[in-house]
C-alpha positions as CSV (number, residue, x, y, z in Angstrom):
1,X,0.0,0.0,0.0
2,X,2.9,2.3,0.7
3,X,4.1,2.6,-2.9
4,X,0.5,3.6,-4.0
5,X,0.4,6.3,-1.4
6,X,3.9,7.6,-2.3
7,X,2.8,7.7,-6.0
8,X,-0.4,9.5,-5.1
9,X,1.6,12.0,-3.0
10,X,4.1,12.6,-5.8
11,X,1.3,13.2,-8.2
12,X,-0.4,15.7,-5.9
13,X,2.9,17.5,-5.3
14,X,3.5,17.9,-9.0
15,X,-0.1,19.0,-9.5
16,X,0.3,21.7,-6.8
17,X,3.6,22.9,-8.4
18,X,1.9,23.1,-11.8
19,X,-1.0,25.1,-10.3
20,X,1.3,27.5,-8.5
21,X,3.3,28.1,-11.7
22,X,0.0,28.4,-13.7
23,X,1.1,25.8,-16.3
24,X,-0.9,23.0,-17.8
25,X,0.1,19.4,-17.5
26,X,2.3,18.2,-20.4
27,X,-0.4,15.9,-21.7
28,X,-4.1,15.6,-21.3
29,X,-4.8,13.1,-18.5
30,X,-6.5,10.5,-20.8
31,X,-3.7,10.6,-23.3
32,X,-1.1,10.3,-20.6
33,X,-2.9,7.2,-19.2
34,X,-3.2,5.6,-22.6
35,X,0.5,6.2,-23.1
36,X,1.3,4.6,-19.7
37,X,-0.9,1.6,-20.6
38,X,1.0,1.3,-23.9
39,X,4.3,1.2,-21.9
40,X,3.0,-1.6,-19.6
41,X,1.8,-3.7,-22.6
42,X,5.0,-3.0,-24.5
43,X,7.0,-4.4,-21.6
44,X,5.3,-7.7,-22.1
45,X,5.7,-7.9,-25.9
46,X,9.5,-8.5,-26.1
47,X,9.7,-11.4,-23.6
48,X,6.6,-13.0,-25.0
49,X,8.0,-12.7,-28.6
50,X,11.4,-14.2,-27.5
51,X,9.6,-17.2,-25.9
52,X,7.4,-17.7,-29.0
53,X,10.5,-17.5,-31.4
54,X,12.2,-20.0,-29.1
55,X,9.5,-22.5,-29.9
56,X,7.2,-22.2,-26.9
57,X,3.5,-22.3,-27.8
58,X,1.8,-18.9,-27.9
59,X,-0.5,-19.7,-24.9
60,X,2.3,-20.9,-22.7
61,X,4.5,-18.0,-23.7
62,X,1.8,-15.5,-22.7
63,X,1.0,-17.3,-19.4
64,X,4.7,-17.5,-18.6
65,X,5.6,-13.9,-19.5
66,X,2.4,-12.3,-18.2
67,X,2.0,-14.3,-15.0
68,X,2.2,-11.1,-12.9
69,X,-0.7,-8.8,-13.4
70,X,0.3,-6.1,-15.9
71,X,-0.7,-3.4,-13.5
72,X,1.1,-5.0,-10.5
73,X,-0.3,-6.7,-7.4
74,X,-3.0,-4.9,-5.5
75,X,-2.7,-4.4,-1.7
76,X,-4.1,-7.4,0.1
77,X,-3.6,-9.8,-2.8
78,X,-3.5,-13.2,-1.0
79,X,-1.1,-14.8,-3.5
80,X,1.4,-11.9,-3.0
81,X,1.0,-12.1,0.8
82,X,1.8,-15.8,0.8
83,X,4.9,-15.3,-1.4
84,X,6.3,-12.6,1.0
């Protein structure tokens, strides 16, 4: 939970600084979120392609590469709590 709160705090701090300086954010929020989503998906493409080119079936390559949720584990995720 701490990383989420730190991320929120950092975002709020940047927003306050932008407001004090009377500047707009560098990208509209929706476009920025779509870009971040693209980055997260892009991180999965290369390892998956390497596994597929190595002869692993597509389904197994996707399950192996994308075993972790693309958006990270949520606080209180019982599988994550057991692994810790």
